[in-house]
N, C-alpha and C positions, 0 to 999 in steps of 0.2 A: 502493499501499497504506500510506502515510501516515494514509489515513482511518477504515485499520481496524485492530484488535489483535487476530491472531488468534493461537489457543491450542489445547490439548490441550481436550475435551471432559470434564469435570468430573460426576461423579452428577447433581448440579443441572441440569446442560444436560439431561439425558433428556429432560424434558417439550418442552421447545424445540425441539431439534432433531426429535421426532417430528410439532413445528407445522409447522417449516419444511418438510421433507417433502411434509405434506401439504397446503401452500398450494403447492409450488413444480410437483406433478405432478397430472394428472386423477383417477387412482385413488389408493388407500393401499396400492399395491403396494412402492413406495420405503420406506414408513414402515416397514412389515411387514418389510421387507427389512432394515434396520437393526434393527431389534427382534430379528429371526431370527438376525441375524450376530452380534450383541452376544451370545446365550446359546450360540454355537460356538466354545468354546475350542483348537480347530483351525483356525479362520477368525480372530478377532479378535486383531487385533494393541495391544495396551496402548499407549495415547500416539498413535495413529494415525487417530484419530477427531478433527477439528479444527473448531473454529468459528469466527467473525469476528464480533467487536462494536465498535461505531462506537468510534473511538479518542476517549479524551477523557472517555468513560463510565465508566472503569471496567471490569476485568475481569470483574467479578459481573453485568456488564450483559445482558440477554436479547439470545442471539445472532441474528442474521440470516441467516447463512450456515453451511453445513455443506459437507463433504466428508471421504471414508470410505475408506482402505484397507485393504483384508483379505487375508488368504494365498490363494494361487493358487500356480499350477504349471505350469509351461510344459514338460513332458516328465517328467522327473524335478526338475527345479529349482524349487528356490522364487521365485517372482515375488509382488507384488501387485497387486490389480488395483481400480482407481478408479472406485467407483461407491455409490453416487449423490453427485451435486455439487447441491446447492441452494440458492437463495437467495431470502428472502421476496418476493414478488411487490413489494410499493412501495420494494424497491430494487434491484432489477435494473438495470442498467447504470450503478452507482455503482464498480464495482471491486471488491465485496465477494467475487463468488465467484472472480474471478482472485487476490485476495489469499489467501482461505485456501487454494487450490490450493498457491501456491508455496510457501505457509508449509507446508503438509502434504509436499508433495515434499521441502523443505528437510530435514525431520521424518526422513522414509522416509531421505533419503542418509546421514544424521548417525545413523539406526540401524543402517546398515550394510544396508540393502536395496540390489537391482542392478536390479533390471529392473520398470518400472510397466506394464499393461496397461489399456486404456478403450475402450469402444465409446462413440463420440460424436459431435458433430456436428463434420462436418470442418473447417469455417473457425474453429472456436473452440481445438479442442486444439495443433496443431501450436506456436502461441504459447509453449508450456512445453517445448515439444523435440519432441513426439509426431511419430513418421512410422509411415506405412504399416508396421503388424505383416509383411505380406509381403514387404517387404523384408528381412525379417531369417529369413524362413522359418516364421515363429509364425502357427499355425494357428488359427483359434476354433472351438469347439466346435460350433458351427452355423454356418449358414449366414447371414453379416453382410455387409453392404456393402464392399469392398475398403478403402474411403475411409475409412470410420466403425470401422472396426476397428486403434484404433493401439496403439504400443509406446513407451518410452521408457527407456533407459540412463540408470541412476542414477550411476554411477559408470565413464564413460566406454568401457568394454568391449561387446564386441556381443552383444548379447542371446542367448540362449540358445534354439536353433531348436525347433521342436515343437509338438504340438499343446496350448493350452489347457485347464486342469481349475480351474475353478471349486470355492467354496465349494458345499456343498449345497444353501445356503439360496436359492443364485441358480435353484435347481431346470432347471438345465443338462445335459442328461447328459452 
């Protein structure tokens, strides 16, 4: 994490965040998702969209990684969804993604968030403490591989059980 300065995104970062997501994924879906979530006051949580810039380059340097938490619900309980997470391809395997996720999870913990869910690569997310969501009786809104749908308690309590409801922008009924 010493190689990266992680901070909340600023309005000036919005074009760079879009570029990061466009470069990291095969389609514009994730970049469009971030833009749509930014416009949804019921989903967007100020201060929980984070970027990473190279350490020593100054806080105003161009971001190379981005991670986002937005409001979701597990049954009636508020939670947050980690998606998307993206790193510019030329900065892969340099720790920027891990650094920005760790900083974002710390910020969510400080903001009083209790539970995070993610759909992602099973070998990657356990390094942050994520476990299979099914372990907590958390149910995905559609069929996903059990090992890819994960949850993390930010407060040390057992996450609430139930069906996850994502923000409308995710397009998941």
